[in-house]
C-alpha positions in Angstrom: 10.3 11.7 -58.1 12.0 14.1 -55.7 11.2 17.8 -55.6 13.4 20.3 -57.5 15.9 22.2 -55.4 15.1 25.8 -54.8 17.3 28.9 -54.6 16.3 29.2 -50.9 17.6 25.7 -50.1 20.9 26.6 -51.9 21.3 29.8 -49.9 21.0 27.8 -46.7 24.4 26.5 -47.4 26.0 29.9 -47.2 25.0 30.6 -43.6 23.7 33.7 -42.0 20.2 33.3 -43.6 17.5 34.9 -41.6 14.0 33.3 -41.4 11.8 33.8 -44.5 8.4 35.4 -44.5 6.1 32.6 -45.7 4.9 29.5 -44.0 4.9 27.4 -47.1 8.7 26.9 -47.5 9.9 24.3 -45.1 13.6 24.7 -45.7 13.8 28.3 -44.4 15.6 28.6 -41.1 18.3 30.6 -39.3 21.8 29.4 -39.8 25.1 29.7 -38.1 27.9 31.5 -39.9 30.4 29.4 -41.8 33.6 28.4 -40.1 36.5 30.6 -41.2 38.5 28.7 -43.8 36.0 25.9 -44.0 37.1 23.9 -47.1 33.5 23.1 -48.0 32.9 26.7 -48.9 34.5 26.2 -52.3 32.1 23.4 -53.0 29.2 25.5 -51.9 30.2 28.4 -54.1 30.6 26.0 -57.1 27.2 24.5 -56.5 25.5 27.9 -56.3 27.3 29.1 -59.4 25.9 26.0 -61.3 29.2 24.2 -61.5 27.6 21.1 -60.0 30.1 18.5 -61.1 32.9 20.5 -59.6 30.9 21.0 -56.4 30.3 17.3 -56.0 33.9 16.5 -56.6 35.0 18.9 -53.9 32.3 18.0 -51.4 32.3 14.2 -51.7 35.7 13.6 -49.8 34.8 16.1 -47.2 31.4 14.5 -46.6 33.1 11.2 -46.0 35.1 12.8 -43.3 31.9 14.1 -41.6 31.9 17.7 -42.7 28.3 18.7 -42.1 28.1 21.4 -44.8 29.5 19.0 -47.4 27.0 16.4 -46.3 24.2 18.9 -46.7 25.5 19.8 -50.2 25.7 16.1 -51.2 22.1 15.7 -49.9 21.0 18.6 -52.2 22.9 17.1 -55.1 21.4 13.6 -54.7 17.9 15.2 -54.2 18.1 17.4 -57.3 20.2 15.2 -59.5 22.7 18.1 -60.1 26.2 16.9 -60.5 25.4 13.3 -59.6 22.6 10.8 -60.4 19.5 11.6 -58.3 18.8 9.2 -55.4 16.2 9.7 -52.8 17.9 7.1 -50.6 21.3 8.7 -50.7 19.8 12.2 -50.3 18.1 11.1 -47.1 21.2 9.3 -45.9 23.4 12.5 -46.3 20.8 14.7 -44.7 20.6 12.4 -41.7 24.3 12.4 -41.3 24.5 16.2 -41.6 21.6 16.5 -39.2 23.3 14.3 -36.6 26.4 16.4 -37.0 24.4 19.4 -35.8 23.5 21.0 -39.2 20.0 22.6 -38.7 19.5 23.3 -42.4 20.0 19.6 -43.1 17.4 18.8 -40.4 14.9 21.0 -42.0 15.7 19.7 -45.5 15.4 16.1 -44.2 12.0 16.8 -42.7 10.8 18.4 -46.0 12.0 15.4 -48.1 10.5 12.9 -45.7 7.1 14.6 -45.9 7.3 14.7 -49.7 7.6 10.9 -50.0 4.0 10.5 -48.8 4.9 7.5 -46.7 3.4 7.4 -43.2 6.6 6.3 -41.4 8.6 9.1 -43.1 5.9 11.7 -42.3 6.0 10.7 -38.6 9.8 10.9 -38.6 9.6 14.4 -40.1 7.1 15.4 -37.4 9.3 14.1 -34.7 12.3 16.0 -36.1 10.4 19.3 -36.2 9.0 18.8 -32.7 12.5 18.4 -31.4 13.7 21.5 -33.3 10.7 23.5 -32.0 12.0 23.3 -28.5 14.9 25.6 -29.2 14.7 27.3 -32.6 13.5 30.8 -33.5 9.9 29.7 -34.4 10.5 28.1 -37.8 9.8 24.6 -36.8 6.6 25.5 -34.9 5.4 27.4 -37.9 6.1 24.5 -40.2 4.4 22.1 -37.8 1.3 24.3 -37.8 1.2 24.3 -41.6 1.9 20.6 -41.7 -1.0 19.8 -39.5 -3.2 22.1 -41.5 -2.2 20.6 -44.8 -2.2 17.0 -43.6 1.5 16.4 -44.1 1.8 14.2 -41.1 -1.4 12.2 -41.7 -4.8 12.8 -40.3 -7.2 15.6 -41.0 -6.6 19.3 -40.6 -6.8 20.4 -37.0 -7.6 24.0 -36.2 -6.6 23.9 -32.5 -3.3 22.1 -33.1 -2.4 24.5 -35.9 -3.3 27.5 -33.8 -1.2 26.2 -30.9 1.9 25.7 -33.0 1.5 29.0 -34.8 1.0 30.8 -31.4 4.3 29.3 -30.2 6.0 30.5 -33.3 4.4 33.9 -33.1 5.6 34.3 -29.5 9.1 34.2 -30.8 8.3 37.0 -33.3 7.9 34.9 -36.4 5.9 37.2 -38.7 5.0 34.5 -41.1 3.4 32.5 -38.3 1.6 35.7 -37.1 0.1 36.2 -40.5 -0.8 32.5 -40.8 -2.6 32.8 -37.5 -4.4 35.9 -38.6 -5.6 34.1 -41.8 -6.6 31.0 -39.8 -8.7 33.1 -37.4 -10.2 35.0 -40.3 -11.5 31.7 -41.8 -9.3 31.6 -44.9 -8.4 28.0 -44.2 -11.9 26.8 -43.5 -13.3 26.2 -40.0 -16.1 28.8 -40.4 -17.4 28.0 -36.9 -14.1 29.1 -35.4 -13.9 32.4 -37.3 -13.0 35.4 -35.1 -12.5 38.6 -37.1 -11.5 40.6 -34.0 -8.8 38.1 -33.0 -7.6 38.0 -36.6 -7.3 41.8 -36.6 -5.2 41.7 -33.5 -2.7 39.4 -35.3 -2.6 41.6 -38.4 -1.8 44.6 -36.1 0.8 42.5 -34.3 2.5 41.8 -37.7 2.2 45.5 -38.7 3.8 46.6 -35.5 6.7 44.3 -36.3 7.1 46.2 -39.6 5.3 44.0 -42.1 4.0 46.5 -44.7 1.3 44.3 -46.3 -0.1 43.7 -42.8 -0.4 47.5 -42.3 -2.7 47.6 -45.3 -4.7 44.6 -44.2 -5.1 46.0 -40.6 -6.2 49.3 -42.1 -8.7 47.5 -44.4 -10.2 45.6 -41.5 -10.6 48.7 -39.4 -12.3 50.6 -42.2 -14.2 48.0 -44.2 -14.4 45.0 -41.9 -17.3 43.9 -39.8 -19.0 46.9 -38.2 -18.2 45.8 -34.6 -14.4 46.0 -35.3 -14.4 49.2 -37.3 -12.3 52.1 -36.1 -11.8 54.9 -38.7 -8.9 56.6 -36.8 -7.0 53.3 -36.4 -7.7 52.4 -40.0 -6.4 55.6 -41.4 -3.3 55.5 -39.1 -2.3 52.1 -40.5 -3.1 53.0 -44.1 -0.9 56.1 -43.8 1.9 53.9 -42.5 1.3 51.5 -45.4 1.6 54.3 -47.9 4.9 55.4 -46.3 6.0 51.9 -47.1 4.8 52.2 -50.7 1.8 49.8 -50.3 -0.4 51.3 -53.0 -3.2 48.9 -52.1 -3.9 51.3 -49.3 -5.4 53.7 -51.9 -7.8 50.9 -52.9 -8.8 50.4 -49.3 -9.5 54.1 -48.9 -11.4 54.2 -52.1 -13.5 51.2 -51.1 -14.3 52.9 -47.8 -15.5 56.1 -49.5 -17.5 54.2 -52.1 -19.1 51.6 -49.8 -19.2 53.0 -46.3 -19.3 56.8 -46.5 -21.1 56.7 -49.9 -18.9 59.4 -51.5 -18.1 58.6 -55.1 -16.0 61.7 -55.5 -13.8 60.8 -52.6 -13.5 57.3 -53.9 -12.5 58.5 -57.3 -9.8 60.7 -55.8 -8.3 57.7 -53.9 -8.6 55.3 -56.8 -7.0 57.8 -59.1 -4.0 58.3 -56.8 -3.5 54.5 -56.7 -3.9 54.2 -60.4 -1.4 56.9 -61.2 1.0 55.2 -58.8 0.7 52.0 -60.8 -1.7 49.9 -58.8 -3.6 47.6 -61.2 -6.7 47.2 -59.1 -7.1 51.0 -58.7 -6.8 51.2 -62.5 -9.8 48.8 -62.8 -11.8 51.1 -60.5 -10.8 54.2 -62.4 -11.8 52.5 -65.7 -15.2 51.4 -64.2 -15.9 55.0 -62.9 -15.2 56.4 -66.4 -17.3 53.8 -68.1 -20.2 54.5 -65.8 -19.7 58.3 -65.4 -19.3 58.2 -61.6 -17.4 60.3 -59.1 -18.1 63.5 -61.0 -16.6 62.1 -64.2 -18.2 62.2 -67.7 -18.8 58.8 -69.3 -15.7 58.1 -71.4 -15.4 54.6 -72.9 -12.2 55.5 -74.7 -10.5 56.7 -71.6 -11.9 53.7 -69.7 -10.4 51.5 -72.3 -7.0 53.1 -71.8 -7.1 52.2 -68.1 -8.4 48.7 -68.7 -5.4 48.2 -71.0 -3.1 49.5 -68.3 -4.6 47.2 -65.7 -4.1 44.3 -68.1 -0.5 45.3 -68.7 0.0 45.3 -64.9 -0.9 41.7 -64.8 -4.6 41.7 -64.0 -6.3 39.4 -66.5 -9.8 41.0 -65.9 -8.4 44.1 -67.6 -8.0 42.1 -70.8 -11.7 40.9 -70.4 -13.0 44.4 -70.0 -10.8 45.8 -72.8 -12.0 43.1 -75.2 -15.7 43.8 -74.3 -15.3 47.5 -75.2 -13.3 46.7 -78.4 -15.7 44.1 -79.6 -19.0 45.6 -78.5 -18.4 49.4 -78.5 -19.3 52.0 -81.2 -15.9 51.6 -82.9 -15.5 47.8 -83.1 -11.9 46.7 -83.3 -12.0 43.0 -83.9 -8.3 42.3 -84.2 -7.3 44.1 -81.0 -10.4 42.8 -79.1 -9.5 39.3 -80.1 -5.9 39.8 -78.9 -7.2 40.8 -75.4 -9.7 38.0 -75.4 -7.1 35.4 -76.2 -4.8 36.7 -73.5 -7.6 36.3 -70.9 -8.5 32.8 -72.3 -4.9 31.6 -72.3 -4.7 32.5 -68.6 -7.3 29.8 -67.9 -10.5 31.8 -67.6 -13.1 29.2 -68.7 -15.9 31.6 -69.3 -13.7 33.6 -71.7 -12.7 30.4 -73.4 -16.3 29.6 -73.9 -17.0 33.1 -75.2 -14.2 32.8 -77.8 -15.8 29.6 -79.0 -19.1 31.4 -79.5 -17.4 34.2 -81.4 -15.7 31.7 -83.7 -19.0 29.9 -84.2 -20.9 33.0 -85.0 -18.3 34.3 -87.4 -17.7 37.4 -85.4 -13.9 37.1 -85.8 -14.1 37.5 -89.5 -14.8 33.9 -90.5 -17.0 31.2 -89.1 -14.7 28.5 -87.8 -16.5 25.6 -86.0 -13.2 23.7 -85.5 -11.6 26.6 -83.7 -14.8 27.0 -81.7 -14.7 23.4 -80.7 -11.1 23.8 -79.5 -12.1 26.7 -77.2 -15.2 24.9 -76.0 -13.1 21.8 -75.2 -10.7 23.9 -73.1 -13.6 25.5 -71.3 -15.2 22.1 -70.6 -11.9 20.7 -69.3 -12.2 23.4 -66.7 -15.6 22.1 -65.7 -17.4 25.1 -67.1 -20.9 23.8 -67.8 -21.8 26.2 -70.7 -18.5 25.2 -72.4 -19.4 21.5 -72.0 -22.9 22.1 -73.3 -21.6 23.9 -76.4 -19.1 21.2 -77.2 -21.7 18.6 -76.7 -24.0 20.3 -79.2 -21.2 20.3 -81.8 -20.6 16.6 -81.2 -24.3 15.8 -81.5 -24.6 17.7 -84.8 -21.1 16.7 -86.1 -20.1 20.4 -86.6 -16.4 21.2 -86.3 -15.9 17.8 -84.7 -16.8 14.2 -85.6 -20.4 13.3 -84.8 -20.2 11.4 -81.6 -23.3 10.7 -79.5 -21.4 9.1 -76.7 -19.2 12.1 -76.2 -22.3 14.4 -76.6 -24.1 12.5 -73.9 -21.1 12.5 -71.5 -20.7 16.3 -71.9 -24.4 17.0 -71.5 -24.3 14.9 -68.4 -21.3 16.8 -67.0 -23.1 20.1 -67.5 -26.5 18.8 -66.3 -24.9 17.4 -63.1 -23.6 20.9 -62.5 -27.1 22.3 -62.7 -27.0 23.6 -66.3 -30.6 23.8 -67.4 -30.1 23.6 -71.2 -27.9 20.5 -70.9 -30.6 18.9 -68.7 -33.2 19.3 -71.4 -30.8 18.2 -74.1 -30.0 15.0 -72.2 -33.8 14.5 -71.7 -34.3 14.8 -75.5 -31.5 12.3 -76.2 -33.2 9.7 -74.0 -36.7 10.5 -75.3 -35.7 10.1 -79.0 -33.2 7.3 -78.4 -30.6 9.5 -80.2 -27.5 7.4 -80.3 -28.7 5.3 -77.3 -31.5 3.1 -76.3 -34.8 5.0 -75.8 -35.5 5.4 -72.0 -38.7 7.3 -71.5 -38.7 7.2 -67.6 -35.3 8.8 -67.6 -36.4 11.3 -70.2 -39.4 12.2 -68.0 -37.2 12.6 -64.9 -34.8 14.9 -66.8 -37.6 17.0 -68.3 -39.0 17.4 -64.8 -35.5 18.5 -63.5 -35.2 20.9 -66.4 -38.5 22.5 -65.5 -37.3 23.0 -61.9 -34.2 24.7 -63.4 -36.3 27.2 -65.2 -36.7 25.7 -68.7 -40.4 26.5 -69.5 -40.2 24.7 -72.9 -39.6 21.5 -71.1 -43.3 21.4 -69.9 -44.6 20.5 -73.3 -42.0 17.8 -73.8 -42.8 16.4 -70.4 -46.5 16.1 -71.2 -45.6 14.3 -74.5 -43.4 11.8 -72.7 -45.9 11.3 -69.8 -48.6 10.3 -72.3 -46.5 7.3 -73.3 -45.7 6.0 -69.8 -47.6 3.2 -68.2 -48.1 3.0 -64.4 -44.9 1.0 -63.8 -42.9 3.4 -65.9 -44.3 6.4 -64.0 -43.2 4.9 -60.7 -39.7 4.2 -62.2 -39.5 7.8 -63.5 -40.4 9.3 -60.1 -37.7 7.1 -58.5 -35.1 8.2 -61.1 -36.0 11.9 -60.4 -35.6 11.4 -56.7 -32.2 9.8 -57.2 -31.0 12.5 -59.5 -32.0 15.2 -57.1 -30.4 13.4 -54.1 -27.2 12.2 -55.7 -26.7 14.1 -59.0 -25.3 10.8 -60.3 -23.9 10.3 -63.8 -26.7 9.6 -66.2 -24.5 9.6 -69.3 -26.0 7.4 -72.1 -22.9 5.4 -72.7 -21.8 1.8 -72.4 -23.7 -1.0 -74.1 -26.6 1.2 -75.1 -24.6 3.8 -77.1 -24.2 4.1 -80.8 -23.1 6.7 -83.4 
């Protein structure tokens, strides 16, 4: 299946496009201006306007005559399936012809499509194309090559030094995206902790800031104020944050507030900065303002109602954690508002927060939302478990074991307890031990039960000690040896001990 065409790729056809600001979009490149009176311009306009059939009808005869822009458009059409039946083979064919005719956009698009096939030969061809482009272009190809090596697009493992080398070549040509990528690489955001160099990363952020990148101004200011102590410089930090604010980067207020709160230990100063950011519409500053009001910090009186207002504003700005805090106040405060609290909780859960999904399940199970609904609870536990959240898996397993809200299913209960136990969840570990000890839905296995009870004790479950003693009293010498071996294996490998397969039952 070929990737969908993007607006960026379409705009490449127009000409005059300057390099974009992120390293993740391979098709972004500089372009020559269209030839005056080029007949392919009509086809380009039609394609961009969504009149794909007309665009293909106009471009096809021009492509046959070798018009590079028409060839590029036909490649886009075949790749996207717009105006013509999608065909990877024909998309590649048209991109290659356009590339040979000197169309840089087609060369970039060809490289992108070759990488997307996942075939080693195609990936190597893409790398070769980009390396050729990197000799003369404005830094785009070198930036893309750096990211490709980091992401494994061309085969092999991520390579710090090769990525750095390509991004440095791109950065030398003033490619801000490469400079920012280099900064993040040196800051350890892409792994390689042993290569982390905060001072070198800061130099790159300053470099990008000096080229006018406003977010980099905020980041540089943040590193100077709140970074590692050896690179701190309050004067430089405040200078860049002032420039960031001139460019309407309201996160600068958050940085200034964090500096006052964590470094100079002045809650009043922190409050003043956070409040400026919050009043300007910065969601993260809104969260800080709400927290200060909730705790009565920064010279403010405790005011849960006003805190709730700011948490709601933060949620409205797009910060999911605002919904979580708003729900907590509405459901647990003095004036409980179940309906509104539920609305915020669902908004947070629908965003994919697995701990909130689990919490919703517990609320349904406890009847705190007006009615006890075990089926609804199971639904939320299932979503939480699907996100590998151990408490959610444990709660769903318990419902399956008891047949509450879901069919009683010991196999499924065992698999879910195992999932959570392998993640270190203590209560799931003891539950799994009990299943093996009692032979509940599976063949009794006392050595495995002993091993799991022992593991539960190590995880802090004091109640497991009594059960361990009871099981140990029923083990002979051979079983004790087997139990010790199982425990060693569990601790070493955390392997799947789900009671399924031929031993299971309902």
